[in-house]
N, C-alpha and C positions, 0 to 999 in steps of 0.2 A: 432400282435400276438407274434413275436419274442421278442419285447421289454418287453412284459408281462412275458414271460418265463425267461428272464434274470433278471428281477426285483423280481421274486418270491424267497422267502427264502427257503433254502433247508429243506426238511421234515425230522424230527427225528434226534436225535443225536447232535443237535446244542448246547444244554445245556452242554453236556459232553465236547465238544470242548472248550467252553469258560472257564470252570472250569480248564481244564488241562493247558490252556495257562496262566491263572492267577498263578497257581502253578509253572509253568516254570519260569515266571517273578520273583516270590518271591525267587525261588532257585538261579537265576542269581544274585539278589541283595545280598543274603546271601553269596554267593561265593565271590563276589567283596568285601564285607565287611571284611571277614576273611582272604582273600589272598592279598588284595591290600590296603584297607583303614586302617585297624587296625595296620598292621606292620609299615606303614608310620607314623601313629600317635605315635607309640611307639618310632620310631627313632627320631622324632622331639622332643619328651619329653626328651629322653636321651641327645640329643644335647643341649637342653635348660638348662638342669641340669648341663652338663659339662661346658657350658659357664658361668653359675652363680657361679660355684665353682672354677674358675680360680684364682690363687694366684701368688704372686711374686716368681720367680724361676722355674715355670712350663715351660716345653718345649712344643711348639705348632707348628702347620702347618696352614698356612692361605689358603684361597680359591685359591690364586694365586700361591701356591706352595712354599711360603717362610717359611723356617725353622727358628725358633728363640726361644729365652728365654725371658720370661716376666720379665720386670724390674719394672713396675708400673701398678697398676690396678685402673681405675676410673669407674664411673657408666656405661658409654657407650664405652669407649676406653681403649686400652692397649698400653703401651710403650714397644716395643719389641726390644731386642738387636739381630741383625742378624750377626754381626761380632764384633771384638774388637772395642769398642767405636763408633759403628754405630747403632744408635737408630732410629726406625721408630714408628710412631703412627698408630695404626690399630683399626678399629671398632671391637667390640666384635662379631658382626654378621659375620665377615670375617674369624673367627677361625673355622676350621673344626674339628680337632682332635689333639691328641698328638702323637708323634712318636712311643710310645709303642703300640698303637692300630694297627699300620701298622705291627709291628714285630709279634704281636700275630696272625694276620690274615694270615701270610705266612706259 
């Protein structure tokens, strides 16, 4: 008898509860999209555009925190001067931003 009572569906109002939970889930997805996914996609697009427009003479900062000036640009790599006559080869994916971005954010 107790098993039958536990297995019985609640009477009345169950349709309303299901509808409100679906609305709640849709709201959560919309909030995640506008506050987390969309801004991240925008930042990735800006960073990709920045990396594609790099040219000789630009000042950059790498992921490792190395400041330098671009001396040569190739398809996937950059040659960066970090000191007088000290050149390193860096992947374009390792370039984060230029120093002016940091000064603007302060």
